[in-house]
C-alpha positions as CSV (number, residue, x, y, z in Angstrom):
1,G,0.0,0.0,0.0
2,Q,2.9,2.4,0.8
3,M,4.2,2.5,-2.7
4,R,0.8,3.0,-4.3
5,R,0.0,5.8,-1.9
6,Q,3.2,7.6,-2.7
7,A,2.6,7.3,-6.4
8,G,-0.9,8.6,-5.9
9,V,0.4,11.6,-4.0
10,R,3.0,12.3,-6.6
11,R,0.5,12.0,-9.4
12,R,-1.8,14.4,-7.6
13,L,1.0,16.9,-7.1
14,S,1.9,16.9,-10.7
15,Q,-1.7,17.8,-11.6
16,V,-1.8,20.8,-9.2
17,S,-1.3,24.1,-11.0
18,P,0.8,26.7,-9.1
19,C,-2.4,27.7,-7.3
20,N,-5.6,26.0,-8.2
21,R,-9.1,26.5,-6.8
22,S,-8.7,24.4,-3.7
23,C,-5.6,26.3,-2.5
24,L,-7.6,29.5,-3.2
25,L,-10.5,28.3,-1.1
26,L,-8.2,27.3,1.8
27,A,-6.5,30.7,2.0
28,D,-9.5,32.7,0.7
29,N,-10.7,34.2,4.0
30,K,-7.3,35.4,4.9
31,L,-6.7,37.2,1.7
32,S,-7.3,40.9,1.1
33,P,-9.9,41.9,-1.5
34,R,-7.1,43.2,-3.6
35,Q,-5.3,39.8,-3.5
36,K,-8.6,38.1,-4.4
37,A,-8.9,40.4,-7.4
38,Q,-5.3,39.7,-8.4
39,L,-5.8,36.0,-8.1
40,A,-9.0,36.0,-10.2
41,W,-7.1,37.8,-12.9
42,L,-4.0,35.7,-12.7
43,E,-6.1,32.6,-13.1
44,T,-7.1,33.9,-16.6
45,L,-3.5,34.3,-17.8
46,P,-2.2,30.9,-18.7
47,P,-4.1,30.5,-22.0
48,K,-3.2,34.1,-22.9
49,M,0.4,33.6,-22.1
50,A,0.3,30.4,-24.2
51,R,-1.1,32.4,-27.1
52,L,1.8,34.9,-26.7
53,T,4.3,32.1,-26.6
54,R,2.8,30.6,-29.8
55,A,2.9,33.9,-31.6
56,I,6.6,34.4,-30.6
57,E,7.4,30.8,-31.8
58,L,5.6,31.6,-35.1
59,M,7.7,34.7,-35.5
60,Q,10.9,32.7,-35.1
61,T,10.0,30.7,-38.3
62,Q,8.4,33.4,-40.4
63,M,7.5,37.1,-40.6
64,P,4.1,37.5,-38.9
65,D,1.2,39.0,-40.9
66,D,-0.2,42.3,-39.8
67,T,-3.3,40.7,-38.3
68,T,-1.2,38.5,-36.0
69,L,1.0,41.4,-35.1
70,R,-2.0,43.7,-34.2
71,A,-3.7,41.0,-32.2
72,T,-0.5,40.3,-30.2
73,Q,0.0,44.0,-29.6
74,R,-3.6,44.4,-28.5
75,L,-3.3,41.5,-26.1
76,L,-0.1,42.9,-24.6
77,D,-1.6,46.3,-24.2
78,E,-4.7,44.8,-22.5
79,L,-2.6,42.7,-20.2
80,K,-0.4,45.6,-19.3
81,A,-3.4,47.8,-18.5
82,Q,-5.1,45.1,-16.4
83,A,-1.9,44.3,-14.5
84,S,-1.3,48.0,-13.7
85,T,-4.9,48.5,-12.5
86,L,-4.6,45.5,-10.2
87,G,-1.1,46.5,-8.9
88,V,0.7,43.5,-10.4
89,T,3.5,45.8,-11.4
90,A,6.4,43.6,-12.5
91,L,4.2,41.5,-14.7
92,G,2.6,44.6,-16.2
93,D,6.0,46.2,-16.9
94,T,7.1,43.1,-18.7
95,F,4.0,43.0,-20.9
96,G,4.6,46.7,-21.6
97,Y,8.2,46.2,-22.6
98,M,7.1,43.4,-25.0
99,G,4.5,45.7,-26.6
100,T,7.2,48.4,-27.1
101,L,9.6,45.9,-28.6
102,L,6.9,44.7,-31.0
103,R,6.2,48.2,-32.2
104,R,9.8,49.3,-32.6
105,G,11.6,49.1,-35.8
106,G,14.8,47.1,-36.1
107,G,16.0,43.6,-37.0
108,H,13.4,40.9,-36.9
109,Q,15.6,38.3,-35.3
110,M,16.7,40.6,-32.5
111,K,13.1,41.6,-31.8
112,V,12.1,37.9,-31.6
113,R,15.0,37.0,-29.4
114,G,14.1,40.0,-27.1
115,L,10.4,38.9,-27.0
116,A,11.3,35.3,-26.1
117,E,13.6,36.5,-23.3
118,L,10.9,38.9,-22.0
119,M,8.3,36.0,-22.2
120,A,10.5,33.9,-20.0
121,G,10.7,36.8,-17.6
122,A,6.9,37.2,-17.7
123,R,6.5,33.5,-16.7
124,T,8.8,34.1,-13.6
125,N,6.8,37.3,-12.8
126,F,3.6,35.3,-13.1
127,E,4.8,32.7,-10.6
128,G,5.9,35.4,-8.2
129,A,2.6,37.3,-8.5
130,L,0.7,34.1,-7.9
131,R,2.7,33.4,-4.8
132,K,2.4,37.0,-3.5
133,A,-1.4,37.2,-4.2
134,S,-2.1,33.8,-2.5
135,T,0.0,34.5,0.6
136,P,-2.1,36.2,3.3
137,E,-0.7,39.6,4.1
138,V,0.6,40.1,7.6
139,D,-1.5,43.2,8.2
140,P,-4.8,43.0,6.2
141,T,-5.4,46.8,6.8
142,S,-2.3,47.8,4.9
143,P,-3.0,48.9,1.3
């Protein structure tokens, strides 16, 4: 039984996203309203970040058409604005840099490399923001 139980635990752990619903519910009552708002927004990000990653991968193999470029820029602008509104600053800044880089002239390969690096940074910022938003603040009255 011991072996099977360990395998079961390991399998369950591998299915748990950085912070899924159950961990939200456990800590929920200790989180500030701002943290709850941040978490709700952060939960919507993985598919959007996957879309950005796909767009960047596509740019590595070919020049993107205007429609793809515009859609990607619009997504980055939206994410930057939403992050700023919710006070998820580091992540918002990263999306902002990506948008600026996309709009700027310059060599295509350099631009794509920059975007890929920023995207890796965005993933790190995302993990950090999730942790911060899901950790109860010491003093709930502080802003």
